[in-house]
N, CA, C and O atoms as a Tinker XYZ file with bonds, in Angstrom:
   312  protein
     1  N      5.137000  -53.623000  -26.616000    73     2
     2  CA     4.001000  -54.073000  -25.836000    64     1     3
     3  C      4.454000  -54.632000  -24.494000    63     2     4     5
     4  O      3.863000  -54.335000  -23.456000    81     3
     5  N      5.514000  -55.446000  -24.524000    73     3     6
     6  CA     6.011000  -56.025000  -23.283000    64     5     7
     7  C      6.555000  -54.956000  -22.346000    63     6     8     9
     8  O      6.434000  -55.070000  -21.127000    81     7
     9  N      7.148000  -53.931000  -22.912000    73     7    10
    10  CA     7.700000  -52.845000  -22.105000    64     9    11
    11  C      6.594000  -52.131000  -21.331000    63    10    12    13
    12  O      6.764000  -51.813000  -20.154000    81    11
    13  N      5.475000  -51.883000  -21.980000    73    11    14
    14  CA     4.346000  -51.234000  -21.303000    64    13    15
    15  C      3.852000  -52.112000  -20.159000    63    14    16    17
    16  O      3.561000  -51.610000  -19.073000    81    15
    17  N      3.757000  -53.397000  -20.390000    73    15    18
    18  CA     3.321000  -54.323000  -19.352000    64    17    19
    19  C      4.284000  -54.311000  -18.171000    63    18    20    21
    20  O      3.852000  -54.230000  -17.021000    81    19
    21  N      5.572000  -54.390000  -18.440000    73    19    22
    22  CA     6.584000  -54.398000  -17.380000    64    21    23
    23  C      6.529000  -53.099000  -16.579000    63    22    24    25
    24  O      6.569000  -53.125000  -15.349000    81    23
    25  N      6.440000  -51.981000  -17.263000    73    23    26
    26  CA     6.368000  -50.689000  -16.578000    64    25    27
    27  C      5.118000  -50.628000  -15.705000    63    26    28    29
    28  O      5.180000  -50.155000  -14.571000    81    27
    29  N      3.996000  -51.095000  -16.216000    73    27    30
    30  CA     2.745000  -51.091000  -15.453000    64    29    31
    31  C      2.835000  -51.974000  -14.220000    63    30    32    33
    32  O      2.400000  -51.580000  -13.138000    81    31
    33  N      3.393000  -53.160000  -14.376000    73    31    34
    34  CA     3.489000  -54.107000  -13.269000    64    33    35
    35  C      4.450000  -53.614000  -12.190000    63    34    36    37
    36  O      4.204000  -53.828000  -11.003000    81    35
    37  N      5.527000  -52.965000  -12.580000    73    35    38
    38  CA     6.541000  -52.524000  -11.622000    64    37    39
    39  C      6.166000  -51.204000  -10.964000    63    38    40    41
    40  O      6.230000  -51.095000   -9.740000    81    39
    41  N      5.780000  -50.209000  -11.735000    73    39    42
    42  CA     5.616000  -48.859000  -11.203000    64    41    43
    43  C      4.242000  -48.562000  -10.625000    63    42    44    45
    44  O      4.141000  -47.774000   -9.684000    81    43
    45  N      3.193000  -49.156000  -11.145000    73    43    46
    46  CA     1.865000  -48.877000  -10.623000    64    45    47
    47  C      1.720000  -49.291000   -9.164000    63    46    48    49
    48  O      1.261000  -48.477000   -8.362000    81    47
    49  N      2.087000  -50.516000   -8.774000    73    47    50
    50  CA     1.991000  -50.862000   -7.348000    64    49    51
    51  C      2.870000  -49.980000   -6.462000    63    50    52    53
    52  O      2.483000  -49.658000   -5.339000    81    51
    53  N      4.030000  -49.593000   -6.946000    73    51    54
    54  CA     4.917000  -48.732000   -6.154000    64    53    55
    55  C      4.283000  -47.373000   -5.923000    63    54    56    57
    56  O      4.361000  -46.838000   -4.817000    81    55
    57  N      3.658000  -46.809000   -6.940000    73    55    58
    58  CA     3.044000  -45.495000   -6.779000    64    57    59
    59  C      1.834000  -45.568000   -5.863000    63    58    60    61
    60  O      1.612000  -44.652000   -5.072000    81    59
    61  N      1.050000  -46.629000   -5.949000    73    59    62
    62  CA    -0.099000  -46.789000   -5.059000    64    61    63
    63  C      0.368000  -46.962000   -3.621000    63    62    64    65
    64  O     -0.197000  -46.341000   -2.721000    81    63
    65  N      1.375000  -47.780000   -3.379000    73    63    66
    66  CA     1.894000  -47.969000   -2.021000    64    65    67
    67  C      2.469000  -46.670000   -1.484000    63    66    68    69
    68  O      2.319000  -46.380000   -0.297000    81    67
    69  N      3.113000  -45.893000   -2.314000    73    67    70
    70  CA     3.650000  -44.611000   -1.893000    64    69    71
    71  C      2.555000  -43.670000   -1.434000    63    70    72    73
    72  O      2.735000  -42.936000   -0.462000    81    71
    73  N      1.418000  -43.682000   -2.123000    73    71    74
    74  CA     0.302000  -42.829000   -1.733000    64    73    75
    75  C     -0.258000  -43.259000   -0.390000    63    74    76    77
    76  O     -0.592000  -42.412000    0.438000    81    75
    77  N     -0.366000  -44.557000   -0.159000    73    75    78
    78  CA    -0.903000  -45.047000    1.103000    64    77    79
    79  C      0.004000  -44.643000    2.253000    63    78    80    81
    80  O     -0.477000  -44.164000    3.280000    81    79
    81  N      1.292000  -44.829000    2.098000    73    79    82
    82  CA     2.237000  -44.470000    3.153000    64    81    83
    83  C      2.282000  -42.963000    3.336000    63    82    84    85
    84  O      2.269000  -42.470000    4.464000    81    83
    85  N      2.336000  -42.237000    2.243000    73    83    86
    86  CA     2.485000  -40.788000    2.317000    64    85    87
    87  C      1.294000  -40.121000    2.978000    63    86    88    89
    88  O      1.465000  -39.183000    3.757000    81    87
    89  N      0.111000  -40.582000    2.686000    73    87    90
    90  CA    -1.071000  -39.883000    3.150000    64    89    91
    91  C     -1.741000  -40.530000    4.354000    63    90    92    93
    92  O     -2.818000  -40.088000    4.755000    81    91
    93  N     -1.157000  -41.537000    4.931000    73    91    94
    94  CA    -1.782000  -42.234000    6.053000    64    93    95
    95  C     -2.110000  -41.333000    7.224000    63    94    96    97
    96  O     -3.201000  -41.427000    7.786000    81    95
    97  N     -1.184000  -40.456000    7.606000    73    95    98
    98  CA    -1.424000  -39.578000    8.753000    64    97    99
    99  C     -2.513000  -38.554000    8.472000    63    98   100   101
   100  O     -3.104000  -38.014000    9.407000    81    99
   101  N     -2.784000  -38.282000    7.227000    73    99   102
   102  CA    -3.798000  -37.289000    6.878000    64   101   103
   103  C     -5.206000  -37.757000    7.237000    63   102   104   105
   104  O     -6.120000  -36.939000    7.343000    81   103
   105  N     -5.385000  -39.042000    7.421000    73   103   106
   106  CA    -6.707000  -39.574000    7.724000    64   105   107
   107  C     -6.894000  -39.880000    9.206000    63   106   108   109
   108  O     -7.929000  -40.418000    9.601000    81   107
   109  N     -5.915000  -39.546000   10.018000    73   107   110
   110  CA    -6.065000  -39.697000   11.466000    64   109   111
   111  C     -6.928000  -38.558000   12.003000    63   110   112   113
   112  O     -6.953000  -37.465000   11.436000    81   111
   113  N     -7.625000  -38.820000   13.087000    73   111   114
   114  CA    -8.422000  -37.780000   13.736000    64   113   115
   115  C     -7.503000  -36.720000   14.318000    63   114   116   117
   116  O     -6.369000  -37.015000   14.694000    81   115
   117  N     -7.987000  -35.488000   14.393000    73   115   118
   118  CA    -7.221000  -34.421000   15.032000    64   117   119
   119  C     -7.046000  -34.776000   16.510000    63   118   120   121
   120  O     -8.009000  -35.149000   17.180000    81   119
   121  N     -5.818000  -34.659000   17.014000    73   119   122
   122  CA    -5.507000  -35.015000   18.403000    64   121   123
   123  C     -4.796000  -33.847000   19.068000    63   122   124   125
   124  O     -3.669000  -33.512000   18.704000    81   123
   125  N     -5.452000  -33.228000   20.040000    73   123   126
   126  CA    -4.869000  -32.078000   20.739000    64   125   127
   127  C     -3.733000  -32.471000   21.669000    63   126   128   129
   128  O     -2.858000  -31.652000   21.949000    81   127
   129  N     -3.729000  -33.703000   22.151000    73   127   130
   130  CA    -2.709000  -34.148000   23.094000    64   129   131
   131  C     -3.139000  -33.908000   24.535000    63   130   132   133
   132  O     -4.136000  -33.235000   24.794000    81   131
   133  N     -2.371000  -34.470000   25.472000    73   131   134
   134  CA    -2.743000  -34.421000   26.888000    64   133   135
   135  C     -2.051000  -33.329000   27.688000    63   134   136   137
   136  O     -2.428000  -33.083000   28.833000    81   135
   137  N     -1.064000  -32.678000   27.126000    73   135   138
   138  CA    -0.350000  -31.636000   27.872000    64   137   139
   139  C     -1.064000  -30.293000   27.735000    63   138   140   141
   140  O     -2.056000  -30.182000   27.014000    81   139
   141  N     -0.557000  -29.281000   28.426000    73   139   142
   142  CA    -1.283000  -28.017000   28.533000    64   141   143
   143  C     -0.721000  -26.865000   27.706000    63   142   144   145
   144  O     -1.173000  -25.730000   27.857000    81   143
   145  N      0.227000  -27.122000   26.859000    73   143   146
   146  CA     0.738000  -26.049000   25.995000    64   145   147
   147  C     -0.364000  -25.652000   25.003000    63   146   148   149
   148  O     -1.323000  -26.395000   24.796000    81   147
   149  N     -0.215000  -24.503000   24.410000    73   147   150
   150  CA    -1.156000  -24.054000   23.367000    64   149   151
   151  C     -0.335000  -23.657000   22.149000    63   150   152   153
   152  O     -0.053000  -22.481000   21.922000    81   151
   153  N      0.039000  -24.662000   21.375000    73   151   154
   154  CA     0.880000  -24.464000   20.199000    64   153   155
   155  C     -0.022000  -24.494000   18.969000    63   154   156   157
   156  O     -0.701000  -25.488000   18.714000    81   155
   157  N     -0.025000  -23.406000   18.213000    73   155   158
   158  CA    -0.860000  -23.359000   17.019000    64   157   159
   159  C     -0.324000  -24.334000   15.976000    63   158   160   161
   160  O      0.832000  -24.242000   15.562000    81   159
   161  N     -1.160000  -25.251000   15.562000    73   159   162
   162  CA    -0.820000  -26.236000   14.537000    64   161   163
   163  C     -1.993000  -26.366000   13.582000    63   162   164   165
   164  O     -3.029000  -25.725000   13.756000    81   163
   165  N     -1.816000  -27.205000   12.570000    73   163   166
   166  CA    -2.845000  -27.416000   11.558000    64   165   167
   167  C     -3.057000  -28.910000   11.359000    63   166   168   169
   168  O     -2.104000  -29.688000   11.386000    81   167
   169  N     -4.297000  -29.301000   11.160000    73   167   170
   170  CA    -4.632000  -30.697000   10.885000    64   169   171
   171  C     -5.450000  -30.761000    9.604000    63   170   172   173
   172  O     -6.093000  -29.789000    9.208000    81   171
   173  N     -5.413000  -31.916000    8.969000    73   171   174
   174  CA    -6.154000  -32.125000    7.731000    64   173   175
   175  C     -7.473000  -32.802000    8.035000    63   174   176   177
   176  O     -7.518000  -33.809000    8.742000    81   175
   177  N     -8.544000  -32.249000    7.499000    73   175   178
   178  CA    -9.872000  -32.841000    7.628000    64   177   179
   179  C    -10.246000  -33.438000    6.276000    63   178   180   181
   180  O    -10.571000  -32.712000    5.336000    81   179
   181  N    -10.197000  -34.757000    6.186000    73   179   182
   182  CA   -10.365000  -35.433000    4.897000    64   181   183
   183  C    -11.769000  -35.281000    4.321000    63   182   184   185
   184  O    -11.929000  -35.278000    3.100000    81   183
   185  N    -12.777000  -35.157000    5.158000    73   183   186
   186  CA   -14.148000  -35.036000    4.655000    64   185   187
   187  C    -14.334000  -33.785000    3.802000    63   186   188   189
   188  O    -15.088000  -33.797000    2.829000    81   187
   189  N    -13.643000  -32.703000    4.172000    73   187   190
   190  CA   -13.781000  -31.431000    3.454000    64   189   191
   191  C    -12.561000  -31.086000    2.609000    63   190   192   193
   192  O    -12.563000  -30.071000    1.912000    81   191
   193  N    -11.519000  -31.915000    2.658000    73   191   194
   194  CA   -10.261000  -31.650000    1.955000    64   193   195
   195  C     -9.711000  -30.274000    2.332000    63   194   196   197
   196  O     -9.322000  -29.484000    1.472000    81   195
   197  N     -9.689000  -30.007000    3.656000    73   195   198
   198  CA    -9.191000  -28.718000    4.146000    64   197   199
   199  C     -8.212000  -28.921000    5.294000    63   198   200   201
   200  O     -8.273000  -29.916000    6.017000    81   199
   201  N     -7.316000  -27.966000    5.445000    73   199   202
   202  CA    -6.431000  -27.913000    6.602000    64   201   203
   203  C     -6.960000  -26.828000    7.531000    63   202   204   205
   204  O     -7.262000  -25.716000    7.097000    81   203
   205  N     -7.066000  -27.161000    8.803000    73   203   206
   206  CA    -7.662000  -26.254000    9.780000    64   205   207
   207  C     -6.731000  -26.055000   10.966000    63   206   208   209
   208  O     -5.961000  -26.955000   11.304000    81   207
   209  N     -6.789000  -24.888000   11.604000    73   207   210
   210  CA    -5.952000  -24.638000   12.777000    64   209   211
   211  C     -6.516000  -25.318000   14.025000    63   210   212   213
   212  O     -7.724000  -25.523000   14.142000    81   211
   213  N     -5.629000  -25.661000   14.944000    73   211   214
   214  CA    -6.015000  -26.145000   16.268000    64   213   215
   215  C     -4.859000  -25.881000   17.210000    63   214   216   217
   216  O     -3.746000  -25.593000   16.771000    81   215
   217  N     -5.120000  -25.979000   18.502000    73   215   218
   218  CA    -4.062000  -25.804000   19.495000    64   217   219
   219  C     -3.614000  -27.164000   20.002000    63   218   220   221
   220  O     -4.396000  -27.922000   20.577000    81   219
   221  N     -2.353000  -27.455000   19.779000    73   219   222
   222  CA    -1.730000  -28.713000   20.200000    64   221   223
   223  C     -1.181000  -28.541000   21.606000    63   222   224   225
   224  O     -0.546000  -27.531000   21.910000    81   223
   225  N     -1.423000  -29.515000   22.458000    73   223   226
   226  CA    -0.988000  -29.449000   23.843000    64   225   227
   227  C      0.497000  -29.680000   24.057000    63   226   228   229
   228  O      1.010000  -29.366000   25.130000    81   227
   229  N      1.202000  -30.216000   23.074000    73   227   230
   230  CA     2.643000  -30.395000   23.185000    64   229   231
   231  C      3.107000  -31.824000   23.371000    63   230   232   233
   232  O      4.305000  -32.088000   23.267000    81   231
   233  N      2.205000  -32.759000   23.642000    73   231   234
   234  CA     2.590000  -34.171000   23.779000    64   233   235
   235  C      1.394000  -35.066000   23.451000    63   234   236   237
   236  O      0.244000  -34.627000   23.455000    81   235
   237  N      1.702000  -36.328000   23.169000    73   235   238
   238  CA     0.690000  -37.364000   22.914000    64   237   239
   239  C     -0.224000  -37.068000   21.732000    63   238   240   241
   240  O     -1.396000  -37.442000   21.755000    81   239
   241  N      0.281000  -36.417000   20.719000    73   239   242
   242  CA    -0.510000  -36.176000   19.514000    64   241   243
   243  C     -0.329000  -37.309000   18.520000    63   242   244   245
   244  O      0.098000  -38.405000   18.882000    81   243
   245  N     -0.654000  -37.038000   17.275000    73   243   246
   246  CA    -0.439000  -38.025000   16.221000    64   245   247
   247  C      0.158000  -37.336000   14.995000    63   246   248   249
   248  O      0.557000  -36.174000   15.074000    81   247
   249  N      0.223000  -38.026000   13.884000    73   247   250
   250  CA     0.870000  -37.497000   12.692000    64   249   251
   251  C      0.087000  -36.426000   11.955000    63   250   252   253
   252  O      0.642000  -35.723000   11.110000    81   251
   253  N     -1.199000  -36.293000   12.264000    73   251   254
   254  CA    -2.024000  -35.272000   11.617000    64   253   255
   255  C     -1.867000  -33.966000   12.389000    63   254   256   257
   256  O     -2.812000  -33.463000   12.998000    81   255
   257  N     -0.642000  -33.429000   12.348000    73   255   258
   258  CA    -0.244000  -32.284000   13.160000    64   257   259
   259  C      0.887000  -31.587000   12.402000    63   258   260   261
   260  O      2.018000  -32.072000   12.375000    81   259
   261  N      0.573000  -30.459000   11.793000    73   259   262
   262  CA     1.526000  -29.779000   10.921000    64   261   263
   263  C      1.834000  -28.386000   11.449000    63   262   264   265
   264  O      0.947000  -27.693000   11.948000    81   263
   265  N      3.089000  -27.978000   11.339000    73   263   266
   266  CA     3.536000  -26.682000   11.856000    64   265   267
   267  C      2.938000  -25.509000   11.099000    63   266   268   269
   268  O      2.716000  -24.447000   11.682000    81   267
   269  N      2.673000  -25.681000    9.815000    73   267   270
   270  CA     2.117000  -24.592000    9.010000    64   269   271
   271  C      0.983000  -25.112000    8.131000    63   270   272   273
   272  O      0.887000  -26.308000    7.853000    81   271
   273  N      0.139000  -24.195000    7.706000    73   271   274
   274  CA    -0.938000  -24.522000    6.774000    64   273   275
   275  C     -0.341000  -25.051000    5.472000    63   274   276   277
   276  O     -0.871000  -25.991000    4.879000    81   275
   277  N      0.752000  -24.451000    5.033000    73   275   278
   278  CA     1.386000  -24.865000    3.781000    64   277   279
   279  C      1.871000  -26.309000    3.847000    63   278   280   281
   280  O      1.694000  -27.065000    2.892000    81   279
   281  N      2.484000  -26.699000    4.968000    73   279   282
   282  CA     2.958000  -28.081000    5.113000    64   281   283
   283  C      1.788000  -29.058000    5.107000    63   282   284   285
   284  O      1.870000  -30.128000    4.504000    81   283
   285  N      0.713000  -28.693000    5.770000    73   283   286
   286  CA    -0.483000  -29.535000    5.798000    64   285   287
   287  C     -1.044000  -29.721000    4.390000    63   286   288   289
   288  O     -1.334000  -30.840000    3.965000    81   287
   289  N     -1.190000  -28.615000    3.684000    73   287   290
   290  CA    -1.752000  -28.685000    2.331000    64   289   291
   291  C     -0.848000  -29.448000    1.375000    63   290   292   293
   292  O     -1.330000  -30.229000    0.554000    81   291
   293  N      0.441000  -29.233000    1.473000    73   291   294
   294  CA     1.382000  -29.926000    0.586000    64   293   295
   295  C      1.339000  -31.435000    0.816000    63   294   296   297
   296  O      1.431000  -32.214000   -0.133000    81   295
   297  N      1.203000  -31.837000    2.056000    73   295   298
   298  CA     1.226000  -33.251000    2.407000    64   297   299
   299  C     -0.108000  -33.951000    2.144000    63   298   300   301
   300  O     -0.134000  -35.114000    1.742000    81   299
   301  N     -1.216000  -33.239000    2.373000    73   299   302
   302  CA    -2.501000  -33.933000    2.425000    64   301   303
   303  C     -3.546000  -33.551000    1.388000    63   302   304   305
   304  O     -4.356000  -34.392000    0.997000    81   303
   305  N     -3.547000  -32.316000    0.939000    73   303   306
   306  CA    -4.635000  -31.903000    0.038000    64   305   307
   307  C     -4.561000  -32.632000   -1.288000    63   306   308   309
   308  O     -3.482000  -32.884000   -1.826000    81   307
   309  N     -5.728000  -32.962000   -1.798000    73   307   310
   310  CA    -5.839000  -33.682000   -3.069000    64   309   311
   311  C     -5.665000  -32.718000   -4.214000    63   310   312
   312  O     -5.723000  -33.121000   -5.375000    81   311
């Protein structure tokens, strides 16, 4: 019984904190950036649980910016 309690107290908060850190960038708004490049990237839209393409300008973006659809889905999709 004590072992279950110890495991719950130690590992549950760690797993919850890991989810918050891991998925934080997935909830940022899509940011094209201020530069003029047209680099095909993908962003996660949390309302629809989808990864969508957009053109990144090359600078001043945020973490919700993935090189491939697969990377976006692996990181963010539920």
